[in-house]
C-alpha positions in Angstrom: 50.5 8.9 25.0 53.0 6.4 26.2 50.3 4.2 27.7 48.2 4.6 24.5 51.2 3.4 22.4 51.7 0.5 24.9 48.0 -0.5 24.5 48.3 -0.3 20.7 51.4 -2.5 20.6 49.9 -5.0 23.1 46.7 -5.1 20.9 48.7 -5.8 17.8 50.6 -8.6 19.6 47.3 -10.1 20.8 45.8 -10.0 17.3 48.9 -11.5 15.8 48.6 -14.4 18.3 45.1 -15.2 17.2 45.2 -15.1 13.3 41.9 -17.0 12.9 40.0 -14.6 15.0 41.8 -11.5 13.4 41.2 -12.6 9.8 37.5 -13.4 10.4 36.9 -10.1 12.2 38.8 -8.1 9.6 36.9 -9.6 6.7 33.6 -9.1 8.4 34.4 -5.5 9.2 35.8 -4.9 5.7 32.6 -6.0 4.1 30.5 -3.9 6.5 32.6 -0.7 6.3 33.4 -1.2 2.6 29.8 -1.4 1.7 29.0 1.7 3.7 31.9 3.6 2.2 31.0 2.7 -1.3 27.4 3.7 -0.9 28.5 6.9 0.9 30.7 7.8 -2.1 27.6 7.9 -4.2 25.6 9.7 -1.5 28.2 12.3 -1.1 28.7 12.9 -4.8 25.0 13.0 -5.7 23.3 14.4 -2.5 25.9 16.2 -0.5 28.6 17.6 -2.8 28.5 21.3 -3.8 29.5 22.6 -7.2 33.2 23.3 -7.5 32.5 27.1 -7.5 33.2 30.1 -5.5 30.8 30.7 -2.5 28.4 27.9 -3.1 26.5 28.9 0.1 25.4 32.1 -1.6 23.9 30.3 -4.7 20.1 30.1 -4.8 18.0 28.4 -7.4 14.6 29.8 -8.4 12.5 26.7 -8.4 12.5 23.2 -6.8 11.4 20.8 -9.5 13.1 19.0 -12.4 10.6 20.2 -15.0 11.9 19.7 -18.5 12.4 20.6 -21.3 10.1 23.1 -23.1 6.8 23.6 -21.2 3.8 25.8 -21.9 0.6 26.4 -20.0 0.1 26.2 -16.3 2.6 24.1 -14.2 1.4 21.5 -11.6 0.3 23.2 -8.4 1.1 26.6 -10.1 4.7 26.1 -9.0 7.1 27.6 -11.5 10.6 26.0 -11.8 11.2 26.5 -15.5 10.9 29.9 -17.1 10.6 31.7 -20.5 13.4 34.1 -21.6 11.3 37.2 -21.1 10.1 36.0 -17.7 13.7 35.4 -16.7 14.6 39.0 -17.7 11.6 40.3 -15.7 12.6 38.5 -12.6 16.3 39.4 -12.9 15.5 43.1 -13.4 13.1 43.2 -10.4 15.3 41.2 -7.9 18.2 43.5 -6.9 18.9 41.1 -4.0 20.8 39.0 -6.5 24.3 40.0 -7.3 23.8 38.1 -10.5 20.9 35.9 -11.7 21.8 33.5 -14.6 19.7 31.3 -16.8 20.5 28.0 -18.4 18.8 25.6 -20.7 16.6 23.1 -18.9 16.8 20.2 -21.3 20.3 19.2 -22.4 19.8 16.1 -24.5 22.3 13.7 -26.1 23.2 14.8 -29.6 21.8 18.3 -29.2 24.8 19.6 -31.0 26.6 18.2 -34.0 30.2 19.4 -33.8 33.1 19.2 -36.3 36.5 20.7 -35.9 38.4 22.3 -38.8 41.1 19.7 -38.6 41.4 17.7 -41.9 39.6 14.3 -41.8 37.6 15.1 -38.7 34.1 13.7 -38.9 31.1 15.3 -37.2 30.4 14.2 -33.6 27.1 14.1 -31.7 27.7 16.2 -28.6 25.8 18.0 -25.9 25.5 21.8 -25.8 23.9 24.0 -23.1 22.6 27.5 -23.8 23.6 29.9 -21.0 23.4 33.6 -20.3 26.5 35.7 -20.6 26.7 36.1 -16.8 26.6 32.3 -16.2 30.3 31.8 -15.3 30.3 35.1 -13.3 27.5 33.7 -11.1 29.6 30.6 -10.5 32.8 32.5 -10.0 34.9 30.2 -12.2 38.3 30.8 -13.9 39.1 29.2 -17.2 41.6 26.3 -17.6 42.7 27.8 -20.9 41.5 30.8 -22.9 38.6 32.6 -21.4 35.0 31.9 -20.5 31.8 33.5 -21.7 31.1 37.0 -20.6 28.0 39.3 -20.9 29.4 40.9 -24.1 29.4 37.5 -25.8 25.6 37.3 -25.2 24.4 40.3 -27.2 23.1 40.4 -30.8 25.9 40.9 -33.3 28.6 39.6 -31.1 31.1 37.1 -32.7 29.9 33.6 -32.4 32.0 32.0 -29.6 31.5 29.0 -27.3 33.3 27.4 -24.4 34.3 23.7 -24.4 34.3 21.5 -21.3 37.6 20.2 -20.0 36.2 16.6 -20.3 35.3 17.0 -24.0 38.6 18.7 -24.7 40.5 15.8 -23.1 38.2 13.0 -24.3 37.6 14.0 -27.9 40.5 16.3 -28.8 43.4 14.8 -26.8 44.0 18.0 -24.8 45.2 19.7 -27.9 46.1 23.3 -26.9 45.5 24.5 -30.5 41.7 23.9 -30.0 41.5 27.2 -28.0 40.9 29.9 -30.5 40.2 27.5 -33.4 37.2 27.4 -35.6 34.5 24.7 -35.1 31.3 24.0 -36.9 28.3 23.6 -34.6 25.0 22.6 -36.4 26.6 23.9 -39.6 27.4 27.3 -38.1 31.0 28.5 -37.7 32.0 29.3 -34.1 35.2 30.1 -32.2 36.3 28.1 -29.2 36.9 30.8 -26.6 38.3 28.6 -23.8 38.2 25.5 -21.7 36.3 25.1 -18.4 38.2 24.1 -15.2 38.8 20.3 -14.9 36.6 19.9 -11.8 33.6 21.7 -13.3 30.9 19.4 -14.7 28.1 21.9 -15.3 25.3 23.4 -13.2 23.8 20.0 -12.4 24.9 16.5 -11.6 24.4 14.3 -14.6 26.0 11.2 -16.2 26.5 13.2 -19.5 27.6 16.8 -18.7 27.6 19.4 -21.5 30.4 19.5 -23.9 29.8 23.1 -25.0 28.5 26.2 -23.2 26.8 28.4 -25.7 25.7 32.1 -25.3 21.9 32.3 -25.2 21.9 34.8 -28.0 22.9 32.0 -30.4 19.7 30.0 -29.6 17.9 31.1 -32.8 20.8 29.6 -34.9 21.9 26.6 -32.8 18.7 25.8 -30.9 15.6 23.7 -32.0 13.9 24.6 -35.3 10.9 26.6 -34.2 9.2 29.2 -36.4 9.9 31.6 -33.5 13.0 30.8 -31.5 12.6 29.8 -27.9 14.5 33.0 -27.0 11.6 35.1 -28.3 8.6 33.0 -27.4 6.7 34.4 -24.4 4.8 31.2 -23.7 7.8 28.8 -23.9 9.3 27.9 -20.6 12.7 26.4 -21.1 15.2 27.9 -18.6 16.4 27.1 -15.1 17.5 30.1 -13.0 20.4 30.1 -10.6 21.7 33.2 -8.9 24.1 34.5 -6.3 22.4 36.5 -3.6 24.0 39.4 -1.7 25.3 38.4 1.8 22.6 38.9 4.5 19.7 38.4 2.1 16.5 37.1 3.7 15.6 34.3 1.3 12.1 33.9 2.6 11.3 37.5 2.0 13.0 37.3 -1.5 10.8 34.3 -2.3 7.6 36.2 -1.5 8.8 39.2 -3.5 9.7 37.1 -6.6 6.4 35.2 -6.4 4.6 38.6 -6.5 6.8 39.7 -9.4 6.0 36.4 -11.2 2.2 37.0 -10.9 2.6 40.6 -12.2 4.2 39.2 -15.3 1.8 36.3 -15.8 -1.1 38.7 -15.7 0.1 40.1 -19.0 -0.1 36.7 -20.8 -3.2 35.8 -22.8 -3.4 32.4 -21.2 -4.0 33.9 -17.7 -6.6 36.4 -19.1 -8.9 33.5 -19.9 -12.1 32.9 -17.9 -11.5 30.7 -14.9 -7.7 31.4 -14.6 -7.9 33.9 -11.8 -7.3 31.3 -9.1 -4.3 29.9 -11.0 -2.9 33.3 -11.3 -3.4 34.0 -7.6 -1.7 30.7 -6.6 1.3 31.0 -9.0 4.5 31.1 -7.1 8.2 30.2 -7.0 10.2 28.3 -4.4 13.8 29.3 -3.7 16.1 26.5 -2.8 19.8 26.2 -2.0 21.8 26.3 -5.2 25.2 25.2 -3.9 24.7 21.8 -5.4 23.3 23.2 -8.6 20.1 22.2 -10.3 19.1 19.1 -8.2 17.5 17.0 -11.0 19.6 13.9 -10.2 19.2 14.5 -6.5 15.5 14.3 -6.9 15.7 11.2 -9.2 18.1 9.2 -7.1 17.6 10.7 -3.6 15.1 8.2 -2.3 17.0 5.2 -3.6 20.3 6.3 -2.2 18.8 7.1 1.2 17.3 3.6 1.2 20.7 2.0 0.3 22.6 3.9 3.0 20.0 2.8 5.5 20.3 -0.9 4.4 24.1 -0.8 4.4 24.0 0.7 7.9 21.9 -2.2 9.1 24.4 -4.6 7.6 27.2 -2.8 9.4 25.2 -3.1 12.7 24.9 -6.9 12.1 28.6 -7.1 11.4 29.3 -5.2 14.7 27.0 -7.6 16.6 28.9 -10.5 15.0 32.3 -9.1 15.9 31.1 -8.2 19.4 30.2 -11.9 19.9 33.7 -13.0 18.6 35.3 -10.5 21.0 33.2 -11.6 23.9 33.9 -15.2 23.3 37.6 -14.4 23.1 37.4 -12.3 26.2 35.7 -15.1 28.1 38.5 -17.5 27.1 41.0 -14.9 28.5 39.2 -14.6 31.8 41.9 -16.4 33.6 44.5 -14.0 32.2 42.3 -11.1 33.2 41.8 -12.4 36.7 45.5 -12.9 37.2 46.3 -9.4 36.0 43.7 -8.0 38.4 45.1 -10.2 41.2 48.5 -8.6 40.5 47.1 -5.1 40.9 45.8 -4.1 37.4 43.0 -1.5 37.6 39.7 -2.3 36.0 39.6 0.9 33.9 43.1 0.1 32.6 41.9 -3.3 31.4 38.7 -1.8 29.9 40.8 0.8 28.0 43.2 -1.9 26.8 40.4 -4.0 25.5 38.7 -1.1 23.8 42.1 -0.2 22.2 42.3 -3.7 20.8 38.7 -3.4 19.4 39.5 0.0 17.9 42.8 -1.2 16.4 40.9 -4.2 14.9 38.2 -2.0 13.5 40.8 0.4 11.9 42.5 -2.5 10.2 39.0 -3.6 9.0 38.3 0.0 7.9 41.5 0.1 5.8 40.6 -3.2 4.2 37.1 -1.8 3.7 38.4 1.2 1.7 39.9 -1.3 -0.8 36.5 -3.0 -1.1 34.9 0.4 -1.3 37.0 1.4 -4.3 36.1 -1.7 -6.2 32.5 -1.6 -5.0 32.1 2.1 -6.1 33.4 1.2 -9.6 30.8 -1.6 -9.7 28.0 0.7 -8.4 28.8 3.4 -11.0 28.8 0.8 -13.8 25.5 -0.5 -12.6 23.9 2.9 -12.0 25.2 4.7 -15.1 26.0 2.1 -17.7 26.1 4.6 -20.6 27.8 7.5 -18.8 30.4 9.4 -20.9 31.9 11.8 -18.4 30.4 10.9 -15.1 31.6 13.5 -12.4 31.9 10.9 -9.7 35.3 9.4 -8.9 35.5 5.8 -7.7 38.6 6.6 -5.6 37.6 7.7 -2.1 37.7 11.5 -1.6 38.9 13.1 1.7 35.3 13.2 2.8 34.9 9.5 2.2 38.2 8.8 3.9 37.1 10.8 6.9 33.7 9.0 6.9 35.4 5.5 6.8 37.9 6.5 9.6 35.0 7.8 11.7 33.0 4.7 11.0 35.9 2.5 12.0 36.3 4.3 15.3 32.6 4.2 16.0 32.5 0.5 15.0 35.3 -0.3 17.4 33.5 1.4 20.3 30.2 -0.3 19.4 31.4 -3.9 19.3 34.1 -3.4 22.0 32.6 -1.5 24.9 30.1 -4.2 26.2 32.5 -7.2 25.9 35.3 -5.1 27.5 33.1 -4.2 30.4 31.9 -7.7 31.1 35.2 -9.5 30.7 37.0 -7.0 32.9 34.6 -7.8 35.8 36.2 -11.2 36.4 37.0 -11.8 40.1 40.7 -12.4 41.0 39.7 -15.5 43.1 38.7 -17.2 39.8 42.3 -17.3 38.8 43.1 -19.4 41.9 40.3 -21.9 41.7 40.1 -22.2 37.9 37.1 -21.4 35.7 36.6 -24.7 33.8 34.3 -26.1 36.5 31.7 -23.5 35.9 28.9 -24.3 33.5 27.3 -20.9 33.8 28.3 -17.9 31.7 27.6 -14.4 32.9 28.0 -13.1 29.3 25.6 -15.6 27.8 22.7 -13.1 27.9 24.7 -10.6 25.9 25.7 -13.1 23.3 22.2 -14.4 22.8 20.8 -10.8 22.7 23.3 -10.0 19.9 22.2 -13.1 18.0 18.6 -12.1 18.4 19.4 -8.6 17.1 21.1 -10.1 14.1 18.2 -12.4 13.3 15.7 -9.5 13.5 17.7 -7.2 11.3 18.4 -10.0 8.8 14.7 -10.6 8.5 14.1 -6.9 7.8 16.7 -6.9 5.1 15.5 -10.2 3.6 12.0 -8.8 3.4 13.3 -5.6 1.8 15.3 -7.7 -0.7 12.3 -9.8 -1.5 10.1 -6.8 -2.1 12.6 -5.1 -4.4 13.3 -8.2 -6.4 9.6 -8.9 -6.9 8.9 -5.3 -7.8 11.8 -5.3 -10.4 10.5 -8.6 -11.8 7.0 -7.2 -12.3 8.4 -3.9 -13.7 10.6 -5.7 -16.3 8.1 -8.4 -17.2 5.0 -6.3 -17.6 3.3 -6.3 -21.0 4.8 -3.3 -22.8 3.0 -4.2 -26.0 6.2 -3.9 -28.0 8.2 -6.3 -30.1 11.9 -6.2 -29.3 13.4 -9.1 -31.3 15.6 -8.0 -34.2 14.7 -4.3 -33.7 17.3 -1.5 -33.5 17.0 2.2 -32.8 19.3 4.9 -34.2 18.8 8.5 -33.2 19.8 11.3 -35.4 19.1 15.1 -36.0 18.3 16.6 -39.4 17.9 20.0 -37.8 21.5 19.9 -36.5 22.5 19.2 -40.1 20.9 22.4 -41.2 17.8 21.1 -43.1 14.9 23.4 -43.7 11.3 22.4 -43.7 11.0 22.2 -47.4 14.0 19.9 -47.7 12.7 17.2 -45.3 10.5 15.2 -47.7 13.4 14.6 -50.1 15.7 13.7 -47.2 13.3 11.3 -45.6 12.6 9.6 -48.9 16.3 9.1 -49.6 17.0 7.8 -46.0 14.0 5.4 -46.3 15.2 4.1 -49.7 18.8 3.7 -48.7 18.0 2.0 -45.4 15.7 -0.5 -47.1 18.6 -1.3 -49.4 20.9 -2.4 -46.6 21.5 -6.2 -46.4 19.3 -7.9 -43.7 16.9 -4.9 -43.3 13.3 -5.9 -43.6 11.5 -2.7 -42.6 12.5 0.8 -41.8 10.7 3.8 -40.2 11.3 7.3 -39.1 9.6 8.8 -36.1 9.8 11.8 -33.8 10.8 9.5 -30.9 10.4 5.9 -29.9 8.7 3.9 -27.1 10.5 3.8 -23.7 13.2 6.3 -24.4 11.8 8.8 -21.9 10.5 11.3 -24.5 6.9 12.6 -24.6 5.0 15.3 -26.7 1.6 16.2 -25.5 -1.3 18.6 -26.2 -4.9 19.2 -25.1 -7.5 17.6 -27.4 -10.7 19.4 -28.5 -13.3 17.0 -30.0 -15.6 18.3 -32.7 -19.2 18.4 -31.7 -18.4 18.6 -28.0 -18.8 21.6 -25.6 -15.6 23.6 -25.0 -13.6 22.0 -22.1 -13.6 23.8 -18.8 -10.5 24.8 -16.9 -9.3 21.7 -15.0 -10.8 19.2 -17.4 -8.2 16.4 -18.3 -8.0 16.7 -22.0 -4.3 15.9 -22.5 -3.0 13.3 -24.9 0.5 12.4 -26.1 1.3 12.3 -29.8 3.9 11.1 -32.2 4.9 11.5 -35.8 5.6 8.2 -37.7 6.1 6.8 -41.2 4.1 3.9 -42.6 6.1 0.9 -41.3 6.4 2.2 -37.8 3.4 0.3 -36.4 4.6 -3.1 -37.7 8.2 -2.6 -36.4 7.2 -1.5 -32.9 4.3 -3.9 -32.4 1.2 -1.8 -32.6 -1.7 -3.9 -34.0 -4.3 -2.1 -36.1 -7.6 -2.9 -34.4 -9.9 -0.8 -36.5 -9.7 1.3 -39.7 -6.1 1.6 -41.0 -2.7 2.8 -40.1 -0.5 5.5 -41.6 0.3 4.8 -45.3 2.6 6.2 -48.0 -0.4 8.2 -49.3 -0.5 10.3 -46.1 1.8 13.0 -47.4 2.3 16.6 -46.6 -0.3 17.6 -49.2 -3.0 15.1 -48.3 -5.8 15.6 -45.8 -4.5 15.5 -42.2 -5.3 12.2 -40.5 -4.4 10.5 -37.2 -4.4 7.0 -35.8 -5.3 6.7 -32.1 -4.6 4.1 -29.5 -7.1 2.2 -27.4 -6.7 4.4 -24.3 -7.4 7.5 -26.4 -10.7 5.9 -27.5 -11.6 4.9 -23.9 -10.9 8.5 -22.7 -12.5 10.6 -25.4 -15.2 8.1 -26.6 -16.2 6.5 -23.3 -19.8 5.7 -24.3 -19.0 3.4 -27.2 -19.1 6.0 -29.9 -17.3 5.1 -33.2 -14.0 7.1 -33.3 -13.4 6.4 -37.0 -14.2 9.6 -38.9 -14.3 11.8 -35.8 -12.4 15.1 -35.9 -10.4 17.0 -33.3 -7.9 19.8 -32.9 -5.3 20.8 -30.4 -5.2 24.6 -30.6 -8.6 25.3 -29.1 -12.2 25.0 -30.4 -11.3 26.8 -33.6 -9.1 23.8 -34.6 -11.5 20.9 -34.0 -11.6 20.1 -37.7 -7.9 19.8 -38.1 -7.4 16.0 -37.7 -9.6 13.1 -38.8 -9.3 9.7 -37.0 -8.8 6.9 -39.5 -7.6 4.0 -37.3 -7.2 2.5 -33.9 -4.1 0.6 -32.8 -3.3 -1.4 -29.7 -1.8 0.2 -26.6 2.0 0.4 -26.0 3.7 2.1 -23.1 5.8 5.1 -24.2 7.1 7.0 -21.2 6.7 6.2 -17.5 6.6 2.5 -17.1 5.1 2.8 -13.6 2.1 4.8 -14.8 -0.9 3.6 -16.8 -0.7 3.8 -20.6 -1.4 7.4 -21.9 -3.9 8.2 -24.6 -2.0 8.8 -27.8 -2.5 9.8 -31.4 -0.1 9.2 -34.3 0.4 11.6 -37.1 2.0 11.1 -40.5 5.6 12.3 -40.6 5.1 15.6 -42.5 1.5 16.5 -42.2 0.7 19.8 -40.5 -2.6 21.2 -39.1 -4.7 23.7 -40.9 -4.9 25.9 -37.9 -1.6 27.4 -36.7 0.7 25.3 -38.9 3.7 27.2 -37.7 3.3 25.4 -34.3 4.1 22.1 -36.1 7.5 23.0 -37.6 9.6 21.7 -34.7 7.9 18.3 -34.7 8.5 17.8 -38.4 12.1 16.9 -37.7 12.4 13.2 -37.1 14.6 12.1 -34.2 14.8 8.3 -34.6 15.2 5.6 -37.1 13.8 2.2 -36.3 14.8 -0.9 -38.2 13.5 -4.5 -38.3 16.1 -7.0 -39.5 16.2 -10.6 -40.5 18.2 -11.7 -37.5 21.5 -10.2 -36.2 23.2 -8.1 -38.8 27.0 -7.7 -38.2 28.2 -4.1 -38.5 24.7 -2.6 -38.8 25.6 0.5 -36.8 28.6 1.4 -39.1 26.4 0.7 -42.1 23.8 3.1 -40.9 26.5 5.7 -40.2 27.9 5.4 -43.7 24.4 5.6 -45.2 23.7 8.9 -43.4 27.2 10.3 -44.2 26.8 9.4 -47.9 23.5 11.4 -47.9 25.0 14.3 -46.0 28.4 14.5 -44.1 26.6 16.5 -41.4 24.2 13.7 -40.6 25.4 11.5 -37.8 24.0 9.0 -35.3 23.6 10.5 -31.8 22.7 7.2 -30.1 22.5 3.6 -31.3 21.1 0.6 -29.4 18.8 -2.4 -29.9 15.2 -1.9 -28.9 15.7 -4.4 -26.1 18.7 -2.5 -24.8 16.6 0.7 -24.8 13.9 -0.9 -22.7 16.5 -2.6 -20.5 18.0 0.9 -19.8 14.8 2.1 -18.3 15.4 0.0 -15.2 18.9 0.9 -14.2 18.0 2.5 -10.9 15.5 -0.2 -9.9 18.0 -2.9 -10.9 20.7 -1.3 -8.9 18.6 -1.0 -5.8 17.2 -4.5 -6.1 20.6 -6.1 -6.6 22.2 -4.2 -3.8 19.3 -4.9 -1.5 19.5 -8.6 -2.3 23.3 -8.6 -1.8 23.0 -6.9 1.5 20.2 -9.2 2.6 22.3 -12.3 1.8 25.3 -10.8 3.5 23.2 -10.1 6.6 21.9 -13.6 6.5 25.4 -15.1 6.3 26.6 -12.8 9.2 23.6 -13.7 11.3 24.1 -17.4 10.6 27.8 -17.2 11.5 26.8 -15.4 14.7 24.3 -18.0 15.7 26.8 -20.8 14.9 29.5 -19.1 17.0 27.3 -18.6 20.0 25.9 -22.2 19.8 29.4 -23.7 19.3 30.8 -21.7 22.3 27.8 -22.8 24.4 28.5 -26.4 23.4 32.1 -26.1 24.3 31.3 -24.5 27.7 28.8 -27.3 28.4 31.0 -30.2 27.4 31.1 -31.6 30.9 27.4 -31.3 31.3 26.7 -33.0 28.0 29.2 -35.8 29.0 27.3 -36.4 32.2 24.0 -36.5 30.4 25.3 -39.0 27.9 26.9 -41.1 30.7 23.5 -41.2 32.4 21.8 -42.6 29.2 20.9 -39.6 27.0 21.0 -40.5 23.4 22.4 -38.6 20.4 19.0 -37.3 19.2 18.1 -35.8 22.6 21.4 -34.0 22.8 21.0 -32.7 19.2 17.4 -31.6 20.0 18.6 -29.8 23.2 21.2 -27.8 21.4 19.1 -27.2 18.4 16.2 -26.1 20.5 18.3 -23.4 22.2 19.6 -22.1 18.8 16.1 -22.0 17.3 14.7 -20.3 20.3 17.1 -17.4 19.7 16.2 -17.3 16.0 12.5 -17.5 16.9 12.7 -14.5 19.3 14.6 -12.6 16.5 11.8 -13.5 14.1 9.2 -12.4 16.6 10.9 -9.0 16.9 11.8 -8.8 13.2 8.3 -9.4 11.7 6.6 -6.3 13.1 9.7 -4.2 12.4 9.8 -5.4 8.8 6.1 -4.7 8.5 6.6 -1.1 9.7 9.7 -0.5 7.6 7.9 -1.8 4.4 5.8 1.4 4.5 8.9 3.5 3.9 9.8 1.7 0.7 6.3 1.5 -0.8 7.1 4.4 -3.1 10.0 2.4 -4.6 7.8 -0.6 -5.4 5.8 -1.4 -8.6 2.9 -3.9 -8.5 3.8 -5.1 -5.0 2.3 -4.2 -1.7 4.5 -3.3 1.2 2.9 -6.1 3.2 3.3 -8.9 0.8 2.6 -12.2 2.7 4.5 -14.4 0.2 7.7 -12.3 0.5 7.4 -12.3 4.3 6.8 -16.0 4.4 9.8 -16.6 2.1 12.1 -14.5 4.2 11.0 -16.3 7.3 11.6 -19.7 5.7 15.1 -18.7 4.5 16.1 -17.4 7.9 14.7 -20.5 9.7 16.6 -22.8 7.3 19.8 -20.8 7.8 19.3 -21.0 11.6 18.7 -24.8 11.4 22.0 -25.3 9.5 23.9 -22.9 11.8 22.6 -24.7 14.9 22.8 -28.2 13.5 26.5 -28.3 13.0 27.5 -27.6 16.7 24.5 -29.8 17.8 26.0 -32.8 15.8 29.4 -32.0 17.4 27.8 -32.0 20.8 26.1 -35.4 20.1 29.6 -36.8 19.2 31.0 -36.0 22.7 32.8 -38.9 24.3 31.5 -39.1 27.9 34.8 -40.4 29.3 36.9 -37.6 27.8 34.3 -35.0 28.8 34.4 -36.2 32.5 38.2 -36.5 32.4 38.4 -32.7 31.7 36.9 -32.1 35.2 
């Protein structure tokens, strides 16, 4: 320990005596370690962190997909990850291997709950509520922060209406007022009691940028849930729940999965859908996949997993380049101290003692860099969170490093010190004592030159890989953002609201929509206004199978799906749909007129592929008995509505309040508009507050759940792609700078070592251009070898990022050529500066040094 402390003190003295070297090395390491620590903070929080619950290792999720939000029919690959209420009860009652199996709402959207406290003057707030079973908190093993949590007795018919508020909502919206617990609130016009507050660290059963504000017993779904004629709680065919349970210790999960899959098939066999002809194979293939549930429902993990793994790989490559750069600096410094090393060895110092001392110096340097890196990581993490989740309200990710991140940074610092210190320490410690007696300046050779050049070649190769990756991501983002969406964004705003949360019944909607339409048109600066079920590029989608009149009944497996949307008359003009044939939706398409639809071009191409005239054709969505429900009266241009990476979906547009003749009860939920779209005469100051006042004047329970311009709504679709592209570009440029600095350092050191040789050459008649060419040739040779290695490596690595790209091939020749050109130019600049210095050598002074 005493020797170690001596080595540390000696290392600190040596670093203090070389401030230029120390500052350069610390900044380089801080950037490399800080970038990795910032990315790891996200990786740990999203991919590695368990829920703050008791025994997370015993939690098991039934399912492995992020299906949402209310599904019917057969899932993809017959893999069930979302379940109906009755199916949940069937699986729970037939799976005694679970100590407890809870269910929770799959889709928890913004503004799902309109909440208002009983305090005087409080206005309604759009908040998020999640329906959960009574055993939800028992499965998670949580204790309340205040009051109590939901228990099974709260989730039975006739129980008092009580809910639990999240700690974040209690703190954010109600100032941690203790009187909230036990007080009365109004949720979607229904009075409820606040039973308690969740623990501060608990953010729900899944990682999300907007966790639930209220946890609501499942039994209250008929009152507080979506307005269906039959509540989701009692609909056999409506899959809307995720399942998460705590298994008994020692349970064989593989055997439990097989047993639950068999139990699933037994239940499905009782459903009408699986009794149809041709469904036997689907029934036989139906199954569930059990996955670890310690991290909760892994929706965000699936969404961000590939991108985060890509970023941590890229940041690791940057750190490797930084290590190579520092190794060169340490090696150069070690070569300059060879005389000192030789004298120490001549006086009896052991080689292993010298190696340990040099490694200690490297590790001390890397630890200082690691500490500085944590400061960069804190700021970098805040920047990453702002870029990745710009609209987050209660993001459960802290920018300050956790103990795990601190341990990661410390371990990374130690590893970095070993990586960049071991080879230079080994080489410089092998100086011969005789060198101290005869001097080392006469030598023009350099036994460490091969290592220095190898490190530069490695830096050049890795830099090319990162530059190619940055180019591919930037080009992909550009194509994704600048594709033709078919929409008009100028002077358009979107305001989401929820009439069903305000307690409106079906028969009251026509009067409400008419009044909203009239009052919005009366606002100064508003040219057009429209209501719709949802809007383009907000991530929503409603779809059904289409049965065309006069066609044979579709077979199982036929692709007859189409998306649909309810709109009011001015919608097409506001959004940008052009009427190509027939007409659009008009004010005469009311709830009592004949049901009509307008279809898009892709719908015509899919269902009328042989040039048939779609105008006047009829179809239905509830089977062949419904084929006369809807008449096509117009065709509009295509617009992308949901996934921007996929082709445009076939769509049909229905008037706001028309229902089908067949099974009209299935249409009730869709009658509730969810969005207001406005076209203005330029920028209107205070428009959001005007819309809020307009709705509040109509009904105090009507409130805006989300407001943004149409351009902002589209811009928000690219947050993840933009984050990855920007970080990849930043890391690529950082790698390029580090590689250039490394090449410059090696070339400058080589020139310094060869000063006598260059002086002799110039004394014998060599001109400046030949000296510049000689030095530059050596520098470019190293860069060229790095390119030769980096090109095939970049070509191979591009295959692994192909899934992240849009409209760009992994082997894009233009991107590769651009990356090569950038690296060659940087290498020329890095080599030209010391080459010019070499050409300025005074032969007399150079020879005098001998």
